C-alpha positions, 0 to 999 in steps of 0.5 A, a space after each residue: 506457541 505453535 510454529 515457534 520451534 518449527 524445524 526447517 525443511 530437509 536440505 535440498 538443492 536450491 530451486 530457482 524459486 529459492 534463488 530468486 527469493 534470496 536475491 530479494 525484491 530490489 533486483 530491478 534496481 538501476 545499474 544492476 547487471 541484466 543477468 544476475 545468475 552468478 550474483 544470485 548464486 553467491 547470495 545463496 552460498 553466503 546465506 547458507 547455514 543462517 537462520 535467514 536462509 532456513 526461513 526463506 527456504 521454509 517460506 519457499 516450500 510453503 509458497 510452492 504448496 500454496 500455488 499447487 493448491 491454487 492450481 488444483 482449484 483452477 483445474 477443478 474450476 475449468 471443468 465443464 466451462 466453455 472458456 471461449 464464452 468466458 473470453 468473450 465476457 472478459 473482452 467486454 470488460 476490456 472494452 469497458 476499461 478501454 473506455 476509461 483511458 484518459 490521455 489528457 493529463 501529463 503525469 511525471 514520476 521523478 526519482 532522485 538518483 541514488 539519493 542517500 549515496 549522492 548526498 554522501 558524495 556532496 559531503 565527501 567528494 572523495 567517494 566519487 566513482 567508488 563502490 560504497 553503500 549507506 546503511 548498517 546491517 542492511 544496505 539502504 542505498 548503494 552507489 552505481 559503482 557498487 551496483 555493478 557488483 550486485 550490491 543493492 538496497 535491502 541486502 545484508 551488508 555481510 552479503 554485500 561485502 562478499 559480492 564486493 570486497 572493496 565495498 565502503 560501508 557508511 553510517 546513515 546521516 538522516 539529518 542530511 537526507 531530510 534537509 536535502 529532501 525538503 529542498 528537492 520537494 520545494 522545487 517540485 512544488 513549483 511545477 505542481 503545488 499539489 504533487 504527491 510525494 512517494 518517499 523522501 526522494 521521489 514523487 508524482 507531478 501533474 504538469 498539465 497546467 504548468 505546461 499550458 501556462 508557460 507554453 512548454 512541451 512536457 519534455 521541455 518542462 521536465 528538462 527545465 525542472 531537472 536542470 533546476 534541481 541540479 543547479 540548486 542542489 548539485 543532485 541529479 534526478 530522472 523522470 518518466 513522462 506518461 499519461 498516468 502514474 503507473 506508466 511514468 513510474 515504469 519509465 523512471 524506476 523500473 525500466 531505467 531507460 533514463 537512469 541516472 540523470 535522464 528522462 523519457 516520454 512515452 507516446 500518448 497513443 493507445 497503440 504505442 502504450 499497449 505495444 510498450 506493455 506487451 513484452 514487459 515482465 509482469 513483475 515490473 508492474 508496480 503492485 505485483 509482488 514476488 509471491 504473485 509473480 510465482 503464482 502468475 508464472 505457474 499459470 503461464 503469465 510472464 509478461 503483460 501480453 500474456 494476461 490477454 492470452 490467459 484471460 479466461 483462467 485469470 477470470 476464474 481465479 479472480 479472487 487470487 489475482 485481481 483480474 481488473 488490475 491485470 487487465 489494466 496492466 495489459 492495456 497500460 491504463 491507470 490512475 492519473 489523479 495526483 494529490 497528497 495522501 488524505 487523512 481519511 485514507 489512513 488505516 493504522 498508525 504504528 512504530 517498530 524497532 529492529 535490533 540484534 537478537 535479544 533473549 533477555 526479557 528486561 531488554 525486550 521490554 525496554 525496546 517495547 517501551 521505546 516503541 510505545 514512546 514513539 507511538 505516543 508521540 506520533 499519535 499525539 502529533 498527528 491526532 489519532 486514537 483507536 480501539 485495537 492495539 496489535 503487537 508485532 514481533 519477529 523471532 531470530 528465525 525471521 518468523 513474524 507473529 502478531 497478537 492483538 487486543 480490542 477495546 470497546 473504548 478509545 484507547 489512551 495515547 499515553 506511553 504508559 498505557 500503550 506499553 502496558 497493553 503491549 506487555 500484556 500481549 507479549 508476556 504470555 509468549 515469553 521466553 523468546 529471542 527477538 530481533 524486531 518488536 512493534 506496536 500498531 493501533 487500528 480502528 482509528 478515530 480522527 481526533 482533529 476531524 472530531 474537534 473541527 466537527 464539534 466546532 462547526 456543531 449544529 450551525 453546519 447542519 442548518 446552513 446545509 439544510 437551508 442551502 438544499 444540499 446534503 451534508 458530506 458523508 465522512 469516508 470511513 477511516 478504519 475498515 472492520 476486520 473480523 479475522 485473518 480469514 476475511 478477504 480484503 476488498 480491492 484497493 482502488 485509487 481516487 478515480 476507481 482504478 485497481 492499484 495492486 494485486 490482492 495481498 500485495 501489502 502483506 507481500 511487501 511488509 512480510 519481506 524479511 530481507 530488510 531485517 537480514 542476518 548481521 544487523 548491527 546497532 545502527 539498524 535500530 535508528 534506520 527502522 525505528 519508526 515505521 508507519 504500518 498500513 496493513 490489515 488488523 488481525 484478530 486477538 490471539 491469532 494463529 502463530 503462522 506469519 501473515 499470509 501472502 496469498 489470500 486464503 484458499 477455499 476448498 476445491 469446488 465439486 466437479 459436479 457443480 462447476 461454474 454454471 455461469 462463467 459470467 458471474 465470478 465469486 463476489 467474495 472479494 467485494 466488500 458487502 459490509 453495510 456502511 455506517 450512517 452519519 447523523 446530520 445533526 450530531 455527526 455521529 457515525 451510527 451502525 444502524 439502518 434507516 429506521 434507526 437513523 430516523 429515530 436518532 435524528 428525532 431524538 437530536 431534533 427534540 433537544 432544546 439546544 437544537 430549537 434555540 439554534 434553529 430560531 437563531 438560524 431562521 432569524 437571519 432569513 425571511 420566514 417561509 410558509 409552513 413549519 420550517 422545522 418539520 420541512 428541514 427535518 423531512 428534507 434532511 431525512 429524504 437526502 440521508 436515505 437517498 445517499 444510501 441508494 447506489 447511484 451510477 457514476 456518470 464518469 464510469 470511474 470506480 465501477 470496473 469489475 463490480 459494474 460488470 459483475 452486476 450486469 452478469 
């Protein structure tokens, strides 16, 4: 297998980028020292000689080469381009984005303070003011006393003990955390019944209505909520108050002006918001990963204010960095829609286990069988099936590989069938030494929605046709991916705001720190059931780990630079035609309008439809003309009309796409 026995790069002095990489993604945790230079040096020294260290060194070298390649593309692209004109074009886009700013809502991000650690203190008060960490081979949560030494979540415990020799390591008690999480969430829902949980210990609330109904200011409302939490649970919570989700998240979880046990409100004024964002490190913006931090740093973007200075270059490199997302960060605008996750938004369902390195095939298959059992339970309970199964495994060298198989049928949710597919994908790769194995199902079908649709049946169609409104088109659940080389479409919130840089999910999922050297048995339970939400891969993909940066094209010829800087590459836009829904049987059809018409004709010709139509018409006064023909024509006209793009009067959801179309 290509890459399975890749030799590590030659030993060289640790670069700054490698030191930052080894430090992990949790360097912004509350309670950590501002200057972590010495801490990062110790982490690097302790890690040297481990397979984890060599893997990170290899990845750092690979990323450096990728960035150099992108910089060459940048240099080639700007040849012959009037950057002043490009800046003028971006300024028009900035004006469009500014017009989308909404300061009418009061959004709160709430985050329990060192949640796991605080719950442990409730059960053992002797831990108060002591440096301790929760977790086995990997730290899940560290007390604030431990954070002073540099201990943080995602860190291997052997590294944590080197930083803090007096560190107390506790086993996780997930039943305690779950019980307390339910109590906390129930209190939050008193202030916003449709709050959006962002984990077991944090979430977003829209308290606009609550404040109006109870004649409270946002600060008074949040203080009351925090006080209630403390009185009923003996835990503390911090909160950030802002006009959108990203800004309040920054106030709570990134800047830590109010951590622990505090709150902070950002003035609801565009000037104050932009001033607040100007000097903010770009890495602290949610949706910017460590990989993109390095890429942006290489082109002169260290803060949100630098986005405006480098807007012309960012425009030309849009496919790599996501211009609209960065402009939103510069302006301090983002989504203010708060609601729980929707079923139709789910792209995949999966489970994985992390364990001490295993080489014995029988024991590896045993772990795979456990994963299959978990996946079966999740699929049955949540009501999903799919057409593609992906096997994911991590070697003892921390390299991640995937193998996938697609079917022309909906797969069985039985454990035996899932295990058989996983075994078929894994067997050709053995022998291997693994420390993680997982299964994931994609190209999903919502069994619950299908059951509800069948229950409504034809009655829904005729009720809709007689009321004069067209049936609501189902949102597509699973994107169609043709391979690893296809670019991902921009991720948007419900109200049309970009929510992350391209490839951000891959950056997060591929982070090996959560599976660091020295794992013990407890790590199995900590990572035993992880829902995976990443793009599917083609069967028998290359053995390279998932790319953290979108694939790079060859540099364009200097003879043909951007002839029109106002028309960037449109490759990041998903141009795949949508499936069409039959208004009769609710099937999703991969066809055009003509094919849809023929299918509807077939459905309408069935005797069952005629009988249902007769029953429906008998409930209402007869109208002139052939009701069947009129209903059919009206339905077809509405179905065809849905395929024509319509302008969004609110301006939401257009963003860069609208700008590009104006070109």
